[in-house]
N, C-alpha and C positions, 0 to 999 in steps of 0.2 A: 272811314267804311263801315253799315253797320253789318252786326251778325246776322244770321239769320234768323235767329230767335227774337230779334231786336225789330228786324224786317217784320215778322209774321204779328208780332204783338202793336206796332202801329198800324199795319194795315186793318189788323182786328178792331184797332182806337178809332181806326179816319177811313174807312172803306172807298171813303168818295176819291181821295189819293190814289188807289187800286186802279179804277176805273178810268179815271183822265189819264192814267201813265199808258193805260193799254190801250185805249182808245186812239191817244198820240201815235203810239208804235204802227199800230195799225193803218192810221191814215197817212202818213208817213211811207210804209210800204206799198200800198196801192197807188198815191200819189209820186213817188220817184221812182219806184224798182220796176211797179207794174205799166207806170203812166196812163192810170185812169186818173182820170179831171173829174168824173162823173161819173157815180156806179146807178146813178136810175138810167139814163141814155149809154150806154156801153158801144157807140155806131163813129162815135168821133172821137175813140180814144188813140193813140199815138202808139206805134211798137214799142212795147217793155221788155224788159229781159228775159222773159221768154218768146213773147208773141204778142199777138192783139188780145186783145181778150175777149170773149164772147160772152158768157155769163160765169158768174161767180156765185156760192151760195157760204153761210160760214154762220157759227154760233158760238156764243161764250159759254163759259163754264168754269166752275169753283172747283178747283182741286182739295185732297182732303186737305191738307196744310192750310186752305184758306186762300192759297192763289188763283187769280182768277187768269185762263187763257183763253185761243179761240182755238176753233179748229174748223179751217176752211179749205172749202173743195174749191179748184179752178177749173173752167172750157176755155180751150184756147181756139181760136176761129182755122189755124193752118196745121192743126192734129187731127189724128185720125177716130173715130167715134168709137164708143166702149166696144161694140157687135166688132168694127173692123181691126182693131186691136188685137181684142182676145183671138180671134181669126192668125192675124198677123203671128202673132208669139205662137199659138198650136204649132203653125205650120215650121216654123223658124225652131222648133224642138226646146223652146224654152222654157214654157209650161212641159212637166212632166206626163202629167195626168190633164184632160179635159174636166174643167170648171162648168158647172150649167147655172 
């Protein structure tokens, strides 16, 4: 197993390997956990770990140490829309103050 310094050095020498690794992991998560077979057409996807995915958005980012990672936002068919979710949380007393 490589140390953190060795991983950082190798990633700096060959950043393409880092991109391929992240791409492979993200594709596996979408394909097997979330059951997304086609990211362009989400209407034919099956039920994943959480629910049917209605939409998704993600972006990749390089951290200060040079490691590549992603931020992803998922919308599910069977869950509340954001406005209803906030109203429900306010009504249940989960939020102590109202956020506008």
